[in-house]
Each structure stands twice: as structure tokens, then as C-alpha cells.
N, C-alpha and C positions, 0 to 999 in steps of 0.2 A: 697490422695489415696482412691480409692473406695474399698468397702468391698470385691468385687470379686477379685480384684488384691491382696489385703492383704491376702485373703484366699489362693490364688494360691502361693504367696510368702511363706506363712507358710507351705503349702504342699510341695513345692520344698525343703525347709529347712529340713522337716521331712525325705524326700527321701534321701537327701544328708547325713544326720546324720546316716541313716540306712546303706548306702553303705560305709560310712567312717568306721563303726564298722564291716562291712562284705564286704571286698573288692572284693570277688569272687562272690557276689550275682548277679544273672541274672534271670529275670522273665518276664512274659507278663504283660500287663496292668491289666488283671484280677488278676494275682498272686500278683502284687504290691498292688492292692486294698484289696485283701483278706488277705495277709500275712505281707508285709513290713510295711505298714502304721499302722495297728493295733498293730503289735509287737513293733515298735519303740515308739508309744505313750504309750503302756503298760509299757515298760522299764522306760520311762521318768516319768510316773505317779506314779510308785511304791514307790519312795521315798516320794512323796507328800502324798500318802495314809498312809504310815507309820507315817509320822509326824502328820497327822490329827488324827490317832488312838492314838498316844501318848498324844496329847492334850486332847482327849476325856477321856482317862484313868486318866489323871491328874485332870480332872473336876469331875471324879466319874460317868461318864455317860456310859462308856464302860468298860467291864472287860476282862482281858486277862488270859488265862490259857494254860498250855502245854498239847497238845493232846497226845494220846498214841503213835503216830508216832514221837513225839518230836517237832512237829511244833506248833507254838503259834496259838491259836484260839481266836477269839474275839466274844463277844456277848454283848447284852444290860446288863447294871449293874442292878442286882436285889436288891431290898431293903431287909434289914435283916429280915423283917417279911414275905417275900414271899418264 
């Protein structure tokens, strides 16, 4: 399979996952490019980003704290002397 076909298959799968979770979705090509694809990839990446942050926290490279709004915020881990 060529890279182009593989990319088209992956894109088709992304679109199908989007409409599977939003059966009433309807848009133009521009809307699909602007909203559907980035939104679906965001949703799918969010779990991986959280797992990566948890790994970095466990390694002591990232610190997490609760913000004033109750949401967790992440930043570089500071050394005790900084």
C-alpha cells in the first residue's frame, strides 16, 4: 500500500469515527477539514496526552497542580533550589 492510499484510509476512518459519535453531523468539505477532523483527532489524542503527562510526572519532569478553577495545570518540574 502506498503512503497516499494509507493516509486516505486513515482519513476515511477518522471521518467515520466522527460521524459514528455524531450521527446528525453534516458539513461541507471546508467544515469537515476545519472542524470534524481536528475535533476527532483531539478527542483521540487527549487520552494519550494524559498518559504522557502521568509518565512525565512519575519521572519527576513535569509537575501538576490544581488551578483556581479546579482544573489540573501542568508545568516543568522545578528543582528545589529554584
